[in-house]
VEXVOLO-141715 format. One line per field, with one value per residue (C-alpha): x, y, z; residue in one letter. Coordinates in steps of 0.02 Angstrom, whole numbers, always signed. Layout:
// VEXVOLO-141715
c1 c(X/...)
c2 c(Y/...)
c3 c(Z/...)
code c(a/...)
//
This chain:
// VEXVOLO-141715
c1 c(-380/-294/-111/-133/-227/-88/+48/-45/-105/-30/+144/+219/+112/+172/+354/+345/+305/+432/+280/+184/+116/+7/-150/-231/-395/-371/-272/-350/-258/-124/-14/+146/+86/+182/+336/+338/+316/+457/+574/+555/+533/+356/+266/+143/-20/-157/-323/-457/-614/-555/-617/-768/-896/-1041/-1205/-1256/-1080/-1110/-1242/-1304/-1135/-1111/-930/-840/-823/-634/-511/-338/-189/-40/+117/+163/+10/-182/-204/-300/-163/-90/+36/+150/+199/+94/+110/-40/+50/+217/+135/+40/+193/+311/+211/+236/+42/+116/+195/+33/-85)
c2 c(-1009/-1060/-1105/-1298/-1287/-1172/-1315/-1454/-1404/-1243/-1215/-1360/-1317/-1142/-1192/-1327/-1199/-1057/-961/-953/-794/-766/-652/-605/-532/-395/-457/-634/-779/-835/-688/-760/-790/-618/-666/-832/-753/-631/-767/-871/-726/-767/-609/-572/-436/-383/-379/-264/-194/-47/+129/+98/+14/-100/-40/-189/-228/-308/-409/-446/-516/-427/-436/-276/-169/-153/-221/-137/-249/-185/-289/-184/-158/-104/+47/+113/+98/+268/+180/+103/+149/+76/+50/+168/+309/+272/+301/+455/+521/+503/+505/+648/+721/+875/+771/+667/+786)
c3 c(+400/+565/+598/+597/+440/+355/+431/+367/+189/+120/+187/+83/-62/-70/-46/-181/-325/-366/-455/-282/-213/-60/-60/+116/+130/+258/+400/+404/+407/+527/+603/+548/+363/+304/+393/+326/+151/+189/+250/+87/-24/-82/-151/-20/-48/+64/-17/+11/-56/-177/-190/-312/-204/-261/-207/-113/-32/+148/+201/+22/-9/-184/-260/-246/-398/-363/-255/-183/-174/-66/-17/+123/+218/+215/+126/+268/+406/+437/+571/+425/+248/+105/-71/-110/+7/-82/-256/-212/-119/-272/-422/-539/-555/-658/-791/-813/-929)
code c(x/x/x/x/x/x/x/x/x/x/x/x/x/x/x/x/x/x/x/x/x/x/x/x/x/x/x/x/x/x/x/x/x/x/x/x/x/x/x/x/x/x/x/x/x/x/x/x/x/x/x/x/x/x/x/x/x/x/x/x/x/x/x/x/x/x/x/x/x/x/x/x/x/x/x/x/x/x/x/x/x/x/x/x/x/x/x/x/x/x/x/x/x/x/x/x/x)
//
């Protein structure tokens, strides 16, 4: 999505519905999209293929078997904290038997 498309078609739609949430595939979309969501307190999540992979993913356009959602950043970005990193760092695995 280009900036102009967001400004003309999506900005007002998102702001007009209190239930709005924004899901962005990887880092695609206008760079200011996450800042827009932060400013207006709109839930935002990055989406990426999950850890259970499809056999024909990629060139054959098979749907992924799982998806990963993260409100902070993509789970593979080691430069910033992510929801997955937080979960793995703080989860009590010993208590989960």
